C-alpha positions as CSV (number, residue, x, y, z in Angstrom):
1,M,22.5,-14.1,-29.0
2,N,20.4,-17.2,-29.8
3,I,17.5,-17.7,-27.4
4,L,15.2,-20.7,-26.9
5,V,11.9,-20.2,-25.1
6,L,10.1,-23.4,-23.8
7,G,6.3,-23.6,-23.9
8,S,3.3,-23.1,-26.1
9,G,0.8,-20.7,-24.4
10,G,0.0,-17.1,-24.0
11,R,2.8,-16.6,-21.4
12,E,5.4,-17.9,-23.8
13,H,4.0,-15.7,-26.7
14,A,4.3,-12.7,-24.3
15,L,7.9,-13.7,-23.4
16,A,8.9,-14.3,-27.0
17,W,7.2,-11.0,-28.1
18,K,9.3,-9.1,-25.6
19,I,12.6,-11.0,-26.2
20,A,12.2,-10.5,-30.0
21,Q,12.3,-6.7,-29.5
22,S,15.8,-6.8,-28.0
23,P,18.8,-5.8,-30.1
24,L,20.7,-8.5,-28.3
25,T,18.5,-11.2,-29.8
26,D,19.8,-12.9,-33.0
27,D,17.8,-16.1,-33.5
28,L,14.7,-16.7,-31.4
29,F,13.2,-20.2,-31.1
30,I,10.0,-21.3,-29.3
31,A,9.4,-24.9,-28.5
32,P,6.8,-26.0,-29.4
33,G,5.2,-22.5,-29.7
34,N,1.9,-21.7,-31.4
35,A,0.6,-19.6,-34.4
36,G,1.4,-16.4,-32.6
37,T,5.0,-17.2,-31.5
38,A,5.7,-18.1,-35.2
39,M,5.2,-14.4,-35.9
40,V,8.0,-13.3,-33.7
41,G,10.4,-16.3,-33.9
42,T,10.8,-19.8,-35.2
43,N,8.7,-22.6,-33.7
44,V,10.5,-25.9,-33.0
45,S,8.8,-29.2,-32.7
46,L,10.2,-30.1,-29.3
47,N,8.5,-31.4,-26.1
48,A,9.4,-29.0,-23.2
49,E,9.9,-32.1,-21.0
50,D,12.2,-34.0,-23.4
51,F,15.5,-32.8,-22.0
52,P,17.8,-34.9,-24.3
53,A,16.1,-33.5,-27.4
54,I,16.4,-29.9,-26.0
55,E,20.0,-30.6,-25.3
56,K,20.7,-31.6,-28.8
57,F,18.9,-28.6,-30.2
58,I,20.9,-26.2,-28.0
59,L,24.1,-27.7,-29.2
60,D,23.0,-27.8,-32.9
61,R,21.8,-24.2,-32.9
62,D,24.4,-22.7,-30.6
63,I,21.7,-21.5,-28.1
64,H,23.0,-19.0,-25.5
65,M,19.9,-18.5,-23.3
66,L,17.2,-20.9,-22.3
67,V,13.9,-19.4,-20.9
68,I,11.6,-21.9,-19.3
69,G,7.9,-20.8,-19.4
70,P,5.8,-23.6,-17.9
71,E,6.2,-25.2,-14.4
72,V,6.5,-29.0,-15.3
73,P,10.1,-28.9,-16.8
74,L,11.2,-26.8,-13.8
75,V,9.7,-29.2,-11.3
76,K,11.3,-32.1,-13.3
77,G,14.7,-30.5,-12.9
78,I,15.6,-29.0,-16.3
79,Y,17.9,-26.4,-14.6
80,D,19.9,-29.2,-12.8
81,Y,20.0,-31.3,-16.0
82,F,22.0,-28.6,-17.8
83,R,24.0,-27.3,-14.9
84,S,25.3,-30.8,-14.2
85,Q,27.1,-30.7,-17.5
86,Y,30.2,-28.6,-17.8
87,R,29.7,-27.9,-21.5
88,F,26.6,-25.9,-20.6
89,S,28.3,-23.8,-18.0
90,G,28.0,-20.7,-20.2
91,L,24.3,-21.2,-20.9
92,F,22.0,-18.6,-19.4
93,I,19.1,-20.5,-17.8
94,I,16.0,-18.5,-16.7
95,G,14.3,-20.8,-14.1
96,P,15.1,-22.2,-10.7
97,S,16.7,-25.5,-9.7
98,R,14.6,-28.6,-9.0
99,E,14.8,-27.8,-5.2
100,G,13.6,-24.2,-5.8
101,A,10.8,-25.4,-8.0
102,L,9.4,-27.4,-5.0
103,L,7.8,-24.1,-4.0
104,E,5.2,-24.9,-6.7
105,G,5.8,-28.6,-7.1
106,S,4.8,-29.4,-3.5
107,K,2.1,-27.5,-1.6
108,A,3.3,-29.2,1.6
109,F,6.9,-28.1,1.0
110,A,5.7,-24.5,0.3
111,K,3.6,-24.4,3.5
112,S,6.5,-25.8,5.6
113,F,8.8,-23.2,4.0
114,M,6.4,-20.4,4.9
115,E,6.1,-21.6,8.5
116,E,9.9,-21.8,8.8
117,N,10.3,-18.2,7.6
118,D,7.3,-16.7,9.4
119,I,5.5,-15.8,6.1
120,P,1.8,-15.1,6.6
121,T,-0.5,-17.8,5.2
122,A,-3.7,-19.7,6.0
123,R,-3.8,-22.2,8.9
124,H,-3.1,-25.6,7.4
125,R,-2.0,-29.2,7.8
126,S,-0.9,-32.0,5.4
127,F,-2.4,-35.5,5.3
128,D,-2.2,-38.8,3.4
129,K,-4.5,-41.8,3.3
130,E,-2.8,-43.2,6.5
131,T,-3.9,-40.1,8.4
132,L,-7.5,-39.8,7.1
133,E,-9.0,-39.8,10.5
134,Q,-6.8,-36.9,11.7
135,A,-7.7,-35.1,8.5
136,K,-11.4,-35.4,9.3
137,A,-10.8,-34.1,12.8
138,F,-8.9,-31.1,11.4
139,L,-11.8,-30.3,9.0
140,K,-14.1,-30.2,12.0
141,E,-11.9,-27.5,13.6
142,L,-12.4,-25.3,10.5
143,E,-15.3,-23.2,9.4
144,P,-16.6,-23.8,5.9
145,P,-15.9,-23.5,3.1
146,Y,-13.1,-26.1,3.2
147,V,-10.0,-25.8,1.0
148,L,-8.3,-29.0,-0.2
149,K,-5.2,-28.9,-2.3
150,A,-3.4,-31.7,-4.0
151,D,0.2,-31.6,-2.9
152,G,1.7,-31.9,-6.4
153,L,1.1,-30.5,-9.8
154,A,-2.4,-31.2,-11.1
155,A,-2.6,-28.9,-14.2
156,G,-4.4,-26.2,-12.2
157,K,-7.2,-28.6,-11.2
158,G,-5.9,-29.7,-7.8
159,V,-7.6,-27.1,-5.6
160,L,-11.1,-27.8,-4.3
161,I,-13.3,-25.4,-2.3
162,L,-16.2,-27.1,-0.7
163,E,-19.1,-25.8,1.3
164,E,-20.1,-29.0,3.2
165,Y,-18.2,-31.1,5.6
166,D,-19.5,-34.4,4.0
167,Q,-18.4,-33.1,0.6
168,A,-14.9,-32.4,1.9
169,V,-14.6,-35.9,3.4
170,K,-15.7,-37.5,0.1
171,A,-13.3,-35.3,-1.8
172,L,-10.5,-36.3,0.5
173,N,-11.3,-40.0,-0.1
174,D,-11.4,-39.5,-3.8
175,M,-8.0,-37.7,-3.8
176,F,-6.4,-40.5,-1.7
177,R,-7.8,-43.0,-4.1
178,G,-6.1,-41.3,-7.1
179,K,-8.4,-38.6,-8.4
180,F,-5.3,-36.5,-9.2
181,G,-2.9,-39.3,-9.5
182,E,0.4,-39.0,-7.6
183,A,-0.3,-35.3,-7.1
184,G,-3.1,-36.0,-4.6
185,R,-1.4,-38.7,-2.5
186,T,-0.7,-36.0,0.0
187,V,-3.4,-33.3,0.6
188,V,-3.0,-29.9,2.2
189,I,-6.2,-28.8,4.1
190,E,-6.2,-25.2,4.9
191,E,-8.4,-22.5,6.4
192,Y,-10.4,-20.5,3.8
193,L,-9.2,-16.9,3.6
194,D,-11.9,-14.4,2.7
195,G,-10.5,-11.4,0.9
196,I,-9.5,-10.2,-2.5
197,E,-6.7,-11.8,-4.5
198,C,-3.8,-10.3,-6.4
199,S,-0.6,-11.6,-7.9
200,V,2.9,-10.1,-7.3
201,F,5.9,-11.1,-9.3
202,V,9.7,-10.8,-8.8
203,L,12.8,-11.7,-10.7
204,T,15.4,-13.1,-8.4
205,D,19.0,-14.4,-8.6
206,G,18.5,-16.0,-5.2
207,T,20.0,-13.1,-3.4
208,S,18.6,-9.9,-4.9
209,Y,15.2,-9.4,-6.5
210,L,13.4,-6.9,-8.8
211,L,9.7,-6.2,-8.2
212,L,7.7,-6.5,-11.4
213,P,4.2,-5.0,-12.0
214,E,1.5,-6.7,-10.0
215,A,-1.7,-8.1,-11.5
216,K,-5.1,-9.6,-10.8
217,D,-6.5,-12.4,-12.8
218,Y,-10.0,-14.0,-13.0
219,K,-10.1,-17.8,-12.8
220,R,-13.8,-18.5,-12.8
221,V,-15.4,-19.1,-16.2
222,G,-18.6,-17.3,-15.4
223,E,-19.3,-13.6,-14.9
224,G,-19.4,-12.4,-11.3
225,D,-16.8,-15.0,-10.5
226,T,-19.1,-18.0,-10.9
227,G,-18.8,-21.4,-12.4
228,L,-15.8,-23.7,-12.7
229,N,-12.2,-22.7,-12.3
230,T,-10.2,-22.2,-15.5
231,G,-6.6,-21.4,-16.4
232,G,-7.6,-17.7,-16.3
233,M,-10.2,-15.6,-18.2
234,G,-8.5,-12.3,-18.0
235,A,-6.2,-10.0,-16.0
236,V,-5.5,-6.4,-15.2
237,S,-2.4,-4.4,-14.1
238,P,-1.9,-2.4,-12.0
239,V,-4.3,-3.4,-9.2
240,P,-5.9,-0.4,-7.5
241,F,-5.7,-1.6,-3.9
242,A,-2.0,-2.7,-4.3
243,D,-0.8,0.8,-3.4
244,G,2.6,1.7,-1.9
245,D,1.6,0.8,1.7
246,F,0.2,-2.7,0.6
247,L,3.3,-3.5,-1.5
248,K,5.6,-2.3,1.3
249,K,3.9,-5.0,3.5
250,V,4.3,-7.6,0.8
251,E,8.0,-6.8,0.4
252,E,8.7,-6.8,4.2
253,R,6.5,-9.7,5.3
254,I,6.6,-12.0,2.2
255,I,9.1,-11.3,-0.6
256,R,12.3,-10.6,1.5
257,P,11.6,-13.5,3.9
258,T,11.1,-15.8,0.9
259,I,14.4,-14.7,-0.8
260,E,16.3,-14.9,2.6
261,G,14.7,-18.4,3.2
262,L,15.9,-19.6,-0.2
263,H,19.4,-18.2,0.4
264,S,19.6,-19.7,4.0
265,R,18.8,-23.1,2.6
266,K,21.4,-22.7,-0.2
267,I,18.7,-23.2,-2.8
268,I,19.7,-22.1,-6.3
269,Y,16.9,-19.9,-7.6
270,R,17.4,-17.8,-10.7
271,G,14.0,-17.0,-12.2
272,F,10.5,-15.7,-11.6
273,I,8.6,-16.1,-8.4
274,Y,4.8,-15.6,-8.5
275,F,3.2,-14.8,-5.1
276,G,-0.5,-15.5,-5.1
277,L,-1.8,-13.2,-2.4
278,M,-5.0,-12.6,-0.5
279,N,-5.6,-9.0,0.7
280,I,-7.4,-9.3,4.0
281,K,-8.3,-5.9,5.4
282,G,-5.1,-4.4,4.0
283,D,-2.8,-7.3,5.1
284,P,-1.3,-9.7,2.6
285,Y,-1.3,-13.5,3.0
286,V,0.3,-16.1,0.7
287,I,-2.2,-18.5,-1.0
288,E,0.5,-20.1,-3.2
289,Y,3.8,-19.8,-4.8
290,N,4.4,-20.4,-8.5
291,V,8.0,-20.7,-9.9
292,R,7.2,-19.0,-13.2
293,L,5.1,-16.2,-14.6
294,G,1.4,-16.6,-14.3
295,D,-0.9,-16.9,-17.3
296,P,-2.8,-14.7,-18.2
297,E,-1.0,-12.4,-15.8
298,A,2.1,-12.5,-18.1
299,E,0.0,-10.9,-20.8
300,V,-0.5,-7.7,-18.7
301,V,2.8,-7.8,-16.7
302,I,5.3,-8.1,-19.6
303,P,3.7,-5.3,-21.7
304,R,4.2,-3.0,-18.8
305,I,7.9,-3.6,-18.6
306,D,9.3,-0.6,-20.4
307,Q,12.8,-1.8,-21.3
308,D,14.8,-4.5,-22.9
309,I,14.2,-7.7,-20.9
310,V,17.2,-9.7,-22.2
311,P,19.8,-7.7,-20.1
312,L,17.7,-8.4,-17.0
313,F,17.7,-12.1,-17.8
314,Q,21.5,-12.0,-18.3
315,A,22.0,-10.3,-14.9
316,L,19.6,-12.8,-13.3
317,A,21.4,-15.8,-14.7
318,T,24.9,-14.6,-13.7
319,G,23.9,-13.5,-10.2
320,N,24.2,-9.7,-10.9
321,L,20.6,-8.6,-10.5
322,E,21.4,-6.1,-7.8
323,A,22.8,-3.6,-10.3
324,Q,19.6,-3.6,-12.3
325,E,16.2,-1.8,-12.1
326,V,12.8,-2.2,-13.7
327,R,11.0,0.6,-15.5
328,V,7.3,0.3,-15.7
329,T,4.9,2.0,-18.1
330,A,2.3,4.5,-16.8
331,G,-1.4,3.7,-17.2
332,S,-2.9,0.2,-17.3
333,V,-2.9,-3.0,-19.4
334,A,-5.9,-5.3,-19.4
335,T,-6.3,-8.7,-21.1
336,V,-9.5,-10.5,-22.0
337,M,-9.2,-14.2,-22.8
338,L,-11.2,-15.7,-25.7
339,V,-11.9,-19.3,-25.1
340,S,-13.5,-22.3,-26.9
341,G,-17.2,-23.0,-26.2
342,G,-17.5,-25.6,-23.4
343,Y,-14.2,-24.7,-21.8
344,P,-13.1,-25.7,-19.1
345,G,-15.1,-28.8,-19.9
346,S,-15.1,-30.6,-23.2
347,Y,-14.6,-28.4,-26.3
348,E,-13.9,-28.7,-30.0
349,K,-10.6,-27.7,-31.7
350,G,-9.8,-26.8,-35.3
351,K,-12.2,-23.8,-35.6
352,E,-10.9,-21.2,-38.0
353,I,-10.2,-17.8,-36.4
354,T,-10.9,-14.6,-38.3
355,F,-9.2,-11.4,-37.4
356,P,-9.8,-7.7,-38.2
357,A,-7.7,-6.3,-41.1
358,E,-5.7,-4.1,-38.6
359,I,-4.9,-4.5,-34.9
360,P,-4.8,-1.1,-33.2
361,E,-1.4,0.1,-31.9
362,H,-2.7,0.1,-28.3
363,S,-3.6,-3.6,-28.5
364,I,-1.6,-6.9,-28.7
365,L,-2.9,-10.3,-29.5
366,F,-1.1,-13.1,-27.5
367,H,-1.9,-16.5,-28.8
368,A,-2.6,-19.3,-26.3
369,G,-4.2,-22.2,-28.0
370,T,-3.8,-21.7,-31.7
371,K,-2.0,-23.4,-34.6
372,E,-1.6,-22.9,-38.3
373,Q,-3.4,-25.4,-40.5
374,D,-3.7,-25.3,-44.3
375,G,-2.7,-21.6,-44.3
376,K,-5.3,-20.7,-41.7
377,I,-5.0,-20.0,-38.0
378,V,-7.3,-22.4,-36.0
379,T,-8.2,-23.1,-32.4
380,A,-6.0,-25.7,-30.7
381,G,-6.9,-25.4,-27.0
382,G,-9.4,-24.2,-24.5
383,R,-8.0,-20.8,-24.0
384,V,-7.4,-19.5,-27.5
385,L,-6.3,-15.8,-27.5
386,A,-5.4,-13.1,-24.9
387,V,-6.5,-9.7,-26.1
388,S,-4.3,-7.2,-24.3
389,S,-4.6,-3.4,-24.5
390,Y,-2.9,-0.3,-23.0
391,G,-5.0,2.5,-21.6
392,K,-4.6,5.6,-19.4
393,D,-6.5,3.6,-16.7
394,M,-8.1,0.2,-16.3
395,Q,-11.4,1.2,-17.7
396,E,-9.9,2.5,-21.0
397,A,-7.6,-0.6,-21.3
398,L,-10.6,-2.9,-20.8
399,A,-12.8,-1.0,-23.3
400,R,-10.1,-1.3,-25.9
401,S,-9.7,-5.0,-25.3
402,Y,-13.4,-5.6,-25.4
403,E,-13.7,-3.7,-28.6
404,L,-11.1,-5.8,-30.3
405,A,-12.4,-9.0,-28.8
406,E,-15.7,-8.4,-30.5
407,K,-14.0,-8.1,-33.9
408,I,-12.3,-11.5,-33.6
409,D,-14.4,-14.5,-34.4
410,F,-14.4,-18.3,-34.3
411,E,-17.2,-20.8,-33.8
412,K,-18.5,-20.9,-30.2
413,K,-16.2,-18.1,-29.1
414,Y,-16.8,-17.1,-25.4
415,Y,-15.3,-14.5,-23.1
416,R,-16.2,-12.9,-19.8
417,K,-17.6,-9.4,-20.2
418,D,-16.9,-8.3,-16.6
419,I,-13.1,-8.5,-16.1
420,G,-12.1,-5.9,-13.5
421,F,-15.7,-5.7,-12.2
422,D,-14.7,-6.0,-8.5
423,L,-12.1,-3.2,-8.8
424,V,-14.2,-0.4,-10.1
């Protein structure tokens, strides 16, 4: 089977790494990929949002399965683009329809969907510039901090948490004036939930689902969860507080109502769902949906799947997921993200990366922002490498990742040294 993975980050390297291990995989392509994906497949110079170019490549290379890593092509309707053409009726597509992708593509849609299906989430309302005065009045009903979310995709930067009412009003005005472009024309204001976060993932064919390993990621750039939000500075799996009782509540109150809600709306959904959750005194609340694997959560979740992933994808794409099950490794996996100095602000690219002569068997390097240049691997993004390690428990997995992280070097390398600190 010839398989094409769309995307270029650590998530896509983790997917490609797993797919490459399958005896069902013949030729594996990653578009556009990075220096790490080139080690497990063939990188292709394609834009993940250029559907006609992807179509031509699929036909030229006889691609049987298309795995979509990032959210933008899903929100733009790549599933519908190929499903609308009869000649692609046999193509396995891993990702939801455009309507299903609204769970991530529109915060207002997602909140409305949660309300309709009695899924626990924060108190909230949606506003635009025509309803600014109502938005100000709603803010006064809430206790600080105030949470403002751009309705559309904003490259992970569209969520603001503000301590002062005047700050929140100014931020609202900025968003309505185009701070986040079209993504911020509608703003969701919601009550701040005070708890501890975790991420739960499922594979679903729109009717059945398989629960994947849960994870917890760390978004703030500074230790102790301080500083600016990033795309993610590290992750651990499993999450100690996400025990059987907690996950039972997640399934009963959140996952099943979500799948049933999609089914009742006749929404075609064949892919991953990411549930961003807040644990408040043992009860789960949904902060957000994503319609793909998280990153860097993928770098701890995928290594814990202890089986061939390609048959799961086949069953998913054909609506036969009910007959499948997921096997998960014992122990823990932890990832530490090495980032460019200055990230998530301005940073320099093109810094040569040096690696130790050998990578221990218990560790994996997932490339996020790298490329090959003049025979060397150099930095090509803010988040550069995810150092993932197995261990009998979280502490051992983290110790192994930190040991390897110290041996990798590039100019102005930075990483958080306290991943998992709040779970010990």
